[in-house]
C-alpha positions in Angstrom: 11.0 28.9 -4.5 10.8 25.2 -5.1 9.8 23.8 -8.4 8.1 20.8 -6.8 7.0 20.3 -3.2 5.8 16.8 -2.2 3.6 16.3 0.9 4.3 12.9 2.4 7.5 11.0 2.9 6.1 7.5 2.3 7.2 5.3 -0.6 4.8 7.0 -3.1 6.0 10.5 -2.3 9.6 9.5 -2.4 9.2 7.6 -5.6 7.6 10.7 -7.1 10.6 12.8 -6.0 13.0 10.4 -7.6 11.0 10.4 -10.9 11.0 14.1 -10.9 14.8 14.2 -10.9 14.9 11.6 -13.7 12.8 13.9 -15.9 14.0 17.3 -14.6 17.6 17.0 -13.3 17.8 20.7 -12.6 14.6 20.9 -10.6 14.4 22.1 -7.0 12.5 19.5 -5.1 11.6 19.1 -1.4 9.6 16.4 0.4 7.6 17.3 3.6 7.2 14.6 6.2 5.4 15.3 9.5 7.2 12.5 11.3 10.8 12.4 12.5 11.7 9.8 9.9 10.5 8.8 6.4 8.2 5.8 5.7 6.7 5.9 9.2 3.1 4.9 8.5 1.6 2.7 5.7 5.0 2.1 4.1 6.7 1.2 7.4 3.9 -1.1 8.5 3.7 -2.9 5.2 3.7 -6.7 4.8 6.6 -6.4 2.4 5.0 -8.4 -0.4 5.8 -7.7 -4.0 2.4 -8.3 -5.6 1.8 -9.7 -9.1 -1.6 -8.0 -9.8 -3.6 -11.2 -10.1 -6.5 -9.9 -8.0 -7.2 -6.7 -9.8 -9.7 -5.9 -12.5 -8.2 -6.2 -16.0 -7.5 -2.8 -17.5 -7.4 -1.1 -14.1 -4.5 1.1 -13.0 -4.0 -1.4 -10.1 -3.6 -4.3 -12.5 -1.2 -2.4 -14.8 0.8 -0.8 -12.1 1.2 -4.1 -10.2 2.3 -6.0 -13.2 4.8 -3.3 -14.3 5.7 -2.5 -10.7 6.7 -5.9 -9.6 9.2 -6.0 -12.5 10.6 -2.5 -11.8 10.8 -3.1 -8.1 12.8 -6.2 -8.7 15.1 -4.5 -11.1 15.6 -1.5 -8.7 16.5 -3.9 -5.8 18.9 -5.8 -8.0 20.6 -2.6 -9.1 21.0 -1.2 -5.7 21.7 -4.4 -3.8 18.6 -4.3 -1.7 17.4 -7.5 0.0 14.5 -9.1 -1.8 13.3 -12.6 -2.9 11.1 -13.4 -5.8 9.9 -16.5 -4.0 6.4 -16.9 -5.5 3.2 -17.5 -3.6 0.2 -19.9 -3.7 -3.5 -19.0 -3.5 -5.3 -21.9 -2.0 -8.8 -23.2 -2.1 -9.7 -25.1 1.1 -13.3 -26.0 0.3 -15.2 -27.3 -2.7 -17.2 -24.0 -2.8 -13.9 -22.1 -3.3 -12.8 -24.1 -6.4 -15.0 -22.2 -8.9 -13.7 -18.9 -7.3 -10.2 -20.1 -7.7 -10.9 -20.9 -11.4 -12.3 -17.4 -11.9 -9.2 -15.9 -10.2 -7.0 -18.0 -12.5 -8.8 -16.6 -15.6 -8.4 -13.1 -14.2 -4.7 -13.7 -13.8 -4.4 -14.8 -17.4 -6.3 -11.7 -18.6 -3.8 -9.7 -16.6 -1.0 -11.3 -18.7 0.5 -13.2 -15.8 2.5 -16.4 -16.1 0.7 -18.4 -13.5 -0.2 -22.1 -13.0 -3.3 -23.8 -11.8 -2.0 -26.7 -9.6 -3.5 -29.7 -7.8 -3.0 -31.1 -4.4 0.2 -33.0 -5.0 2.1 -30.0 -6.5 0.7 -27.8 -3.8 2.1 -30.1 -1.1 5.5 -30.0 -2.9 5.5 -26.2 -2.6 3.9 -25.8 0.8 3.9 -29.2 2.6 1.8 -28.2 5.6 -1.0 -26.5 3.7 -4.5 -27.8 3.6 -5.9 -27.3 0.1 -8.0 -28.9 -2.7 -6.2 -26.9 -5.4 -4.2 -23.7 -5.8 -2.8 -21.1 -8.1 1.0 -20.7 -8.2 2.1 -17.2 -8.8 5.9 -17.2 -9.4 6.1 -13.4 -9.8 5.3 -12.6 -6.2 8.1 -11.8 -3.8 9.1 -10.1 -0.6 11.2 -7.0 0.2 11.7 -4.4 3.0 9.8 -1.4 1.7 11.3 0.9 4.3 14.7 0.0 3.0 13.5 0.7 -0.5 12.2 4.1 0.6 15.5 5.0 2.3 17.2 4.3 -1.1 14.7 6.6 -2.8 15.4 9.3 -0.3 19.1 8.8 -0.8 18.8 9.3 -4.5 16.7 12.5 -4.0 19.4 13.9 -1.7 22.2 13.0 -4.1 20.6 15.2 -6.8 20.1 18.2 -4.6 16.6 17.4 -3.2 15.6 18.1 0.4 13.7 15.9 2.9 12.1 18.1 5.5 11.3 16.0 8.6 9.0 17.0 11.5 7.2 19.3 9.0 3.4 18.9 9.1 1.2 21.0 6.7 -1.0 23.5 8.5 -2.3 25.6 5.6 -2.2 25.6 1.8 -2.9 28.6 -0.4 -3.0 28.0 -4.2 -2.3 31.2 -6.1 -2.2 31.8 -9.9 1.3 30.6 -10.5 2.5 29.0 -7.3 1.4 27.5 -4.0 2.2 28.8 -0.5 2.4 26.1 2.1 2.5 26.9 5.8 4.1 24.1 7.9 4.8 23.6 11.6 8.3 25.1 10.9 8.1 27.5 8.0 6.3 28.9 5.1 7.3 27.4 1.7 6.5 28.5 -1.8 6.5 26.1 -4.8 5.4 26.1 -8.4 3.7 22.7 -8.0 2.6 20.8 -4.9 2.1 17.1 -5.1 -0.1 15.5 -2.4 1.1 12.0 -1.5 -0.1 12.2 2.1 -1.6 8.7 2.3 -3.9 8.5 5.4 -4.3 12.3 5.2 -4.5 12.8 1.4 -8.2 13.7 1.5 -7.5 16.4 4.1 -4.7 17.9 2.1 -6.9 18.0 -0.9 -9.7 19.8 1.0 -7.1 22.2 2.5 -6.1 23.1 -1.1 -9.7 23.8 -1.9 -10.7 20.6 -3.7 -13.8 18.8 -2.6 -14.0 15.2 -3.4 -16.8 12.7 -3.2 -14.6 10.4 -1.0 -13.1 10.2 2.4 -10.3 8.2 3.9 -11.6 5.6 6.4 -8.8 3.9 8.3 -8.9 0.1 8.8 -6.4 -1.5 11.1 -5.0 -4.8 10.1 -3.8 -6.9 13.1 -1.1 -9.6 12.8 0.5 -12.4 14.7 3.9 -13.9 14.1 4.8 -17.5 14.2 7.2 -18.4 17.0 10.7 -19.2 15.6 10.4 -23.0 16.1 7.2 -23.1 14.0 8.4 -21.0 11.0 9.1 -24.2 9.1 5.3 -24.5 8.6 5.5 -21.7 6.0 8.0 -21.8 3.1 7.0 -18.6 1.4 3.6 -16.9 0.8 0.3 -18.6 1.4 -3.0 -16.8 0.6 -6.6 -17.9 0.7 -9.1 -17.4 -2.1 -10.5 -13.9 -1.5 -14.2 -13.5 -0.8 -15.5 -11.5 -3.8 -18.2 -10.0 -1.6 -15.8 -8.7 1.0 -13.2 -6.1 0.0 -10.2 -7.5 2.0 -8.0 -10.5 1.2 -8.4 -12.5 4.4 -5.8 -13.9 6.7 -2.7 -15.3 5.1 0.9 -16.2 5.8 3.8 -14.1 4.8 7.5 -15.0 5.1 9.3 -11.7 5.7 12.6 -10.7 4.3 14.3 -11.2 7.7 13.0 -14.7 8.0 10.0 -14.1 10.4 6.5 -15.3 9.4 3.5 -13.0 9.7 0.0 -14.3 10.0 -3.0 -12.1 9.3 -4.4 -9.5 9.0 -8.0 -9.0 10.0 -9.6 -5.7 9.1 -11.3 -3.5 11.8 -12.2 0.1 11.9 -9.4 2.2 13.5 -10.5 4.9 15.9 -7.5 7.0 14.8 -6.0 7.5 11.3 -2.7 6.2 12.6 -4.1 3.9 15.2 -1.9 0.9 15.4 -3.2 -0.2 18.8 -6.7 -1.0 20.0 -6.4 1.7 22.6 -5.5 4.4 20.0 -8.2 7.0 19.8 -8.5 10.4 18.1 -11.9 12.2 18.6 -11.6 14.2 15.3 -10.7 11.1 13.3 -13.5 9.0 14.7 -16.1 11.8 14.4 -15.3 12.2 10.7 -15.9 8.6 10.1 -19.2 8.5 12.2 -20.5 11.6 10.4 -19.8 10.1 7.0 -22.9 8.5 5.4 -20.7 6.4 3.1 -19.3 4.6 6.2 -22.7 3.6 7.5 -23.8 2.3 4.1 -20.7 0.2 4.0 -21.1 -1.0 7.6 -24.7 -2.1 7.0 -23.7 -3.9 3.9 -20.9 -5.9 5.6 -22.3 -6.1 9.1 -21.9 -9.8 9.4 -18.3 -9.9 8.1 -17.4 -6.8 10.2 -18.5 -8.5 13.4 -16.5 -11.6 12.5 -13.4 -9.4 12.0 -14.0 -7.8 15.4 -14.4 -11.2 17.0 -11.0 -12.2 15.6 -9.5 -9.0 16.9 -10.4 -9.8 20.5 -10.2 -13.6 20.4 -6.9 -15.3 19.7 -8.8 -18.6 19.5 -10.9 -17.3 16.6 -7.9 -15.8 14.9 -6.1 -19.2 15.2 -9.2 -21.0 13.9 -9.2 -18.9 10.7 -5.5 -19.6 10.2 -6.1 -23.3 10.6 -8.2 -23.4 7.5 -4.9 -23.0 5.6 -2.5 -24.8 8.0 -4.3 -27.1 10.4 -1.2 -27.7 12.5 -1.2 -24.1 13.8 -2.0 -23.8 17.5 -2.7 -20.7 19.7 0.7 -21.1 21.5 2.4 -20.9 18.1 1.4 -17.2 17.7 2.6 -14.0 19.3 1.3 -10.5 18.6 3.0 -8.5 15.8 2.8 -4.8 14.9 -0.4 -3.8 13.2 -0.8 -1.7 10.1 -3.5 0.8 9.0 -5.0 0.8 5.5 -6.1 4.2 4.1 -9.4 3.0 2.5 -11.0 5.7 0.3 -14.7 5.4 0.5 -17.3 7.2 -1.7 -20.3 8.8 -0.2 -22.6 6.1 -1.6 -20.7 3.5 0.5 -18.7 2.1 -2.4 -15.0 1.5 -2.1 -12.7 3.5 -4.3 -11.1 0.5 -5.7 -8.5 2.0 -8.0 -5.9 4.7 -7.9 -7.4 8.2 -7.9 -5.4 11.2 -8.9 -7.0 14.7 -8.9 -5.4 17.5 -11.0 -5.6 21.0 -9.4 -4.4 24.3 -10.9 -0.9 24.0 -9.3 -1.5 21.0 -7.2 -1.8 17.2 -7.8 -3.6 15.0 -5.3 -3.0 11.3 -5.0 -6.3 10.7 -3.1 -6.3 6.9 -3.3 -3.2 4.8 -3.6 -4.4 1.4 -2.3 -2.5 -1.9 -2.2 -0.4 -2.6 -4.4 0.9 0.9 -4.0 4.2 -0.2 -2.4 4.8 -2.8 -5.2 3.8 -0.2 -7.8 5.5 2.8 -6.2 8.1 3.3 -9.0 5.4 3.1 -11.7 3.0 5.4 -9.7 5.8 8.0 -9.4 6.4 7.9 -13.1 2.6 8.3 -13.8 2.3 11.3 -11.5 5.3 13.0 -13.1 3.9 12.4 -16.6 0.7 14.1 -15.6 2.4 17.3 -14.5 2.4 20.1 -17.2 5.9 20.5 -18.3 7.6 23.6 -16.7 9.1 25.6 -19.6 11.9 27.1 -17.4 13.1 23.6 -16.5 13.1 22.3 -20.0 15.2 25.2 -21.2 17.9 24.6 -18.6 21.0 22.7 -19.3 20.9 19.2 -17.9 23.5 18.4 -15.3 23.5 14.7 -16.2 21.1 11.8 -16.4 19.6 10.6 -13.1 20.2 6.9 -12.7 17.5 5.1 -10.6 
């Protein structure tokens, strides 16, 4: 019997496994991943940004996790020699109407205890010479990293301390007993004292399979990107973001220099017809039916009908997508852009149509369900893993065992 069984081999599940060994060096831990390799979905399709936490409501888990997470992620990468760059970013107002919103965002950043600067046009041009802007916020804490590489290091640490990563193992049934949980997978039946659900795009389904009904459902939104052709990468030095629309829950298209030197432009945000639907043609009848039957989706859709139609228009029109990018960098042309891999965001949505905007962790009898781990989950993965482990009731049999040495992460 395992002490801990983690469902989901993304960055949050792997961070949780690593944190478990730090607290319980003698524990028997396994991670279940339904794909043939770890970090295959949200983690592996991530923009690679180390976020600062400027956008998030002061006092929220998101704000605290991002602030602490950006620091711990940087320290982890330095310790293990992982490629990263704390390059900073600028958040740019391109119209007079956006300047008050920029000022509000600056105040929020200060409330979140961030060392940021409100800068004018001249300083903005020194940082990003090709940007069109009336003012900006400079966020020096932001950076870039390859989160798949980080996840591989997490998995390596788990294995070094006796943990198992079980690939090609999808969960088919969960039975929570008095003192343990029985999990049937596509390969075997496993028993564990505690099961931790870090299933990302399928976290709500795993919670329901364990017998826990929540007032939320995962609705998948696909974010589509373009890349700048190599000869136009000079237009972007580091990270360039627009001022987010406070009425619309997504950040808007932006420019991201990746750790390998490529520059991504995007994303938009459109409903995906499959929970892991990275292409327009991807379709899963069950996934789509769940969305269309959910009243919370229709409330959200009606509320943001105009914005949603604009997102779909950009999805099918490169010209429209280019025009939105030109608000930040007027020199961008359609021929400067080539299609890049898309990502899918697991957006948790309440039945009243409101977005679950913060981390949501449900404690079961012998299960823990991370039902919402939105951006900045990758940035904050180390801190989220610590938080999950702190919430687990301490197993007396592990505390009594002799430690086999401190786990260094």
